[in-house]
C-alpha positions in Angstrom: -8.7 35.3 -69.6 -9.2 35.4 -65.7 -11.5 32.7 -64.7 -11.6 33.2 -61.2 -14.4 34.5 -59.0 -13.7 38.4 -57.7 -14.9 37.6 -54.3 -12.2 34.6 -53.9 -9.6 37.4 -54.3 -11.2 39.3 -51.6 -10.5 36.5 -48.6 -7.9 36.1 -46.6 -5.8 33.5 -47.0 -6.9 30.4 -43.6 -4.2 28.5 -41.5 -5.1 24.9 -41.0 -4.6 24.8 -37.3 -5.6 20.9 -36.4 -2.5 19.2 -38.7 0.1 21.8 -37.8 -1.2 21.0 -33.7 -0.9 16.8 -34.8 2.7 17.2 -36.1 3.5 19.2 -33.0 2.5 17.0 -30.9 4.1 14.0 -32.6 7.4 16.0 -32.5 6.9 16.8 -29.0 6.1 12.4 -28.2 9.3 11.6 -30.1 11.7 14.1 -28.1 10.1 12.8 -24.8 10.9 9.3 -25.4 14.3 9.7 -26.9 15.0 12.0 -24.1 14.1 8.8 -21.9 16.0 6.3 -23.2 19.2 8.2 -23.8 19.0 10.0 -20.2 21.0 8.2 -17.5 18.9 6.2 -15.4 19.9 5.5 -12.1 18.2 2.7 -10.4 19.3 1.2 -6.7 20.5 -2.1 -6.4 18.4 -4.0 -4.4 18.8 -7.7 -2.9 15.1 -9.3 -2.6 14.0 -11.6 -0.7 14.5 -14.9 -2.3 11.7 -17.5 -1.9 14.2 -19.9 0.6 13.3 -23.7 1.0 10.5 -23.0 3.6 11.8 -24.6 6.3 13.8 -21.0 7.7 16.3 -20.7 9.7 16.1 -21.0 13.4 15.5 -17.3 14.1 12.9 -16.7 11.9 11.1 -19.8 13.4 11.6 -18.6 16.9 11.5 -14.8 17.4 12.1 -13.7 20.3 9.3 -11.7 22.2 10.0 -8.1 22.7 10.4 -6.8 26.2 7.4 -4.0 26.7 8.2 -1.1 29.2 5.0 0.9 30.0 4.5 4.2 31.4 1.6 4.8 33.1 -0.5 8.1 33.6 1.2 8.8 37.2 4.1 8.7 35.6 5.4 5.0 36.6 7.5 2.7 34.9 5.8 -0.7 34.0 7.4 -3.6 33.5 6.5 -7.6 33.0 6.8 -8.0 36.1 5.1 -4.6 37.9 5.7 -1.5 38.3 9.8 -0.4 39.0 11.6 2.4 39.5 14.3 3.7 36.8 17.2 1.7 38.4 15.4 -2.0 38.3 14.4 -1.0 34.2 17.5 -0.2 33.6 19.1 -3.3 35.2 16.1 -5.4 33.3 16.9 -3.7 29.2 20.4 -4.3 29.9 20.1 -8.4 30.7 16.9 -8.5 28.4 19.5 -7.0 25.7 22.5 -9.1 26.8 20.5 -12.7 26.7 19.0 -12.1 23.2 20.8 -10.0 20.7 17.7 -10.5 18.3 15.4 -8.7 20.8 13.9 -5.2 20.9 12.6 -2.8 23.5 9.3 -1.9 23.0 7.8 1.6 25.0 4.2 1.9 25.5 3.4 4.8 26.9 -0.1 6.1 27.9 -1.9 8.5 25.9 -1.9 11.2 29.0 1.0 10.7 29.9 3.2 14.4 29.0 5.4 13.9 26.0 8.9 15.3 28.4 8.3 12.2 30.0 7.7 9.4 27.3 10.6 11.5 25.8 12.8 11.2 29.0 12.6 7.5 29.4 12.9 6.9 25.2 16.4 8.5 25.5 16.8 6.5 28.2 16.0 3.1 26.3 17.9 4.5 23.4 21.4 4.8 25.5 20.5 1.8 26.9 19.5 -0.5 23.0 20.2 1.8 20.7 18.6 1.0 17.3 16.5 -2.0 19.2 14.1 0.4 20.9 11.0 0.9 19.8 7.7 3.6 20.8 4.0 1.5 20.2 1.3 3.0 19.3 -2.8 2.8 19.7 
């Protein structure tokens, strides 16, 4: 007794892909989450600034004005007191850095000055002030 229809015997069996993809994605998600929790997560220990009492200390409440050193198109060094030559600039920067231990020297060069001149002057200032020399941008 054969109750099946003959046309069903000739069909190829079908594989349902949607449930299989769901199972694969679930397994993949599980392994991703497990690998993230089991891996050695390295973090950087940083001490963030606190709220403080709002009064601030004297160094923060009275910041030191930076010493501005300019370089114009003619290649002249311009200080706050006017145009100076290189020895005068060196003397002024050394005096400023000795009087202001937290002070910063800022080089403000004209945009048309050749890059070589800016780098040379920045090198001289770096030799005098180390990490307390900045280059101003406009």
